[in-house]
C-alpha angles and dihedrals in degrees: 000000000000114000115194112239123226127163100229109066129224123228114196125194113226125221141132091315096053116020100091116099098242093050091044090054090051091051092049091048088051092054115282113149102172130028118214121212108203108209090191084078136033133027127274089251089059092048090048090057090051093048092049091050093049092049092047091052091048091051097044097045099030092242132147105218109165131217127227113196105202113202117213095228125195095328109177117216140170117242131236119320129195120285112283092024133261121288109225109202123203113256096017125112129234133180122239110203137186089213107100113247143137106270124240138157091295103047143000130199121241122197094217105100097196094045095113091049097046102045125076132198114284097028119131125242119199123197132192097012091317097306089121124042134193137172127222111246099174143337133208089211089232117067112327137066122187111219134189118219111236101169111016138189140129114326117199132188127294097009119160124257125214124194106191096174099039127096098220120208098206114124114250091236116052125198089259090051092052090050091051091043090056089051093049094048091048086058092049095236115184101225135032118201114213113204127213095011110188105175139357089267090072090058093044091052092053092046090052091055092048092048093049089054090058092239130127104215113145125229130242111198110212111217108210107127133072089235090060090055089054090054098034097124093051091045093051090049095058102032128079095222143352136229120204095216098194096180101073092021090060090050098044093045133037102282093225088067095057099081093056092041088054091054093045093051092046090051094049093046092052091050089052094044091241120137117243127205122201111210147177133058095003094143098001096149089060090072085085105012132055094225129060126228118257089246091056092051089052091048094055091044092049091051088056090048090050088062100251115172090214143005118216135216123203123170090008091075103019099055105357126121096232109039097153094045088050092056092045090051093049090046091054092050093049094047093047091056093044098042094050093069103272116125123155094239105132110143115282115211121233119236102234091196094055115120086224095052094128094053091041090053091051090052091047091049091050091056093046091048090050090054094047094047096038087235121195092219151357107229122194139172116217141170100184100034092235094125091050092054092046098046092043090055090061089061094219123198090227118082115260115228118187123193122193141149090224109096093186089055091050090058090045091054091055087088096057122101113259096352121137115187130209131189111235126163103164098091109163104223090189096052125031088182090057093054092046092051092049093048091049089051090052090056091048093049089054091050091243091123131019136217109284094026119133118230129182113224124198130182145152115256136235086043096204089069124066109234148128122301109273105156134073129183135178111222132187114211 
């Protein structure tokens, strides 16, 4: 089965419109690299069906489609309100209470138990993705907060609540998250998405749980709160990847700041060799129509130009009417940007104080050599995946081919910009040259390189020991 190869990867959220095996296969053929399971919706039984289908497709077609299990996090919501909704009128006051009740014009229930203790007078409360806005007038620090309606409207049940000015005390992992995390780790998913990250400590806590379980899933820190922006450098340092979650970020912060924040985060992630996903409303109109708006096309293209490793679809593929057309459309936009000469390959400086400076320098040299020789590919053997992350972050013009005996790692690498992974378990510990020659022949047999092409090979020697990349070779096919 021929899969078209682009550099920028596509993450698709699965749901009722896309979880069945036949539809999944169509989406993967159209260009999906990573499937996202959104634990804010659906039951574990539904996600299990999707996981089993993805793994069956990988096995049958020898693919490496990865899985991102996205935990809901401490999402704050209001409870049930009366039938028909509650009319919030500008200038009026309403109580928000932690005592469960059916909301009306006098009071509404909020699921956040410490809400009255954490908010202070003057702070803003946003409801329903910011469509409704209130201001805290006073709190009794126990169970009730008096709020003034600033921008009113109809409020219906279970709508989300955003608190852009409040330092919330909810733990980053709820009991429900821990239950879903256990399920995801049991299924050996490759990536775990952590919602509403505030500081690096949230990521460290999740990594500690993963480590104690004996699993090796990597963490995607979702940036959607002002506090995360304040701690962005520390978060990037400890996480394995980042998602610019523009939905809540654009509600919690002035929306006009989000485009530059997206560029800043992408730049910092690339410098740190950490993959970055741009998410939310990329082709939103295609949930119900088969063609995107011109603004959406520009948004996807600009995310590619910003250097994103991946662009993500949510409702477009989980509940939309045209999931395959959505992927085909995104694929066309990505390829048009990439094939018309733009690749994000400006020089990336080496951190001379890095403990991995020798391996980093080898990767940097491989990219420079590939430019100078007009190489068809950079080919590396890896056991940890470190070299793949590092080379990918340089955004080379040459294709990046990664060979490993670790199948879980192959699926993990499906998120990285430009990386194509291959299973290979015949490493010749007596002859690095022999393994390099065989790997190059595999690429030639699959028509990924041709006779006369230059490729840059990297490896760790001696090969019988796991270690950092320390060897580079220029080969002619």
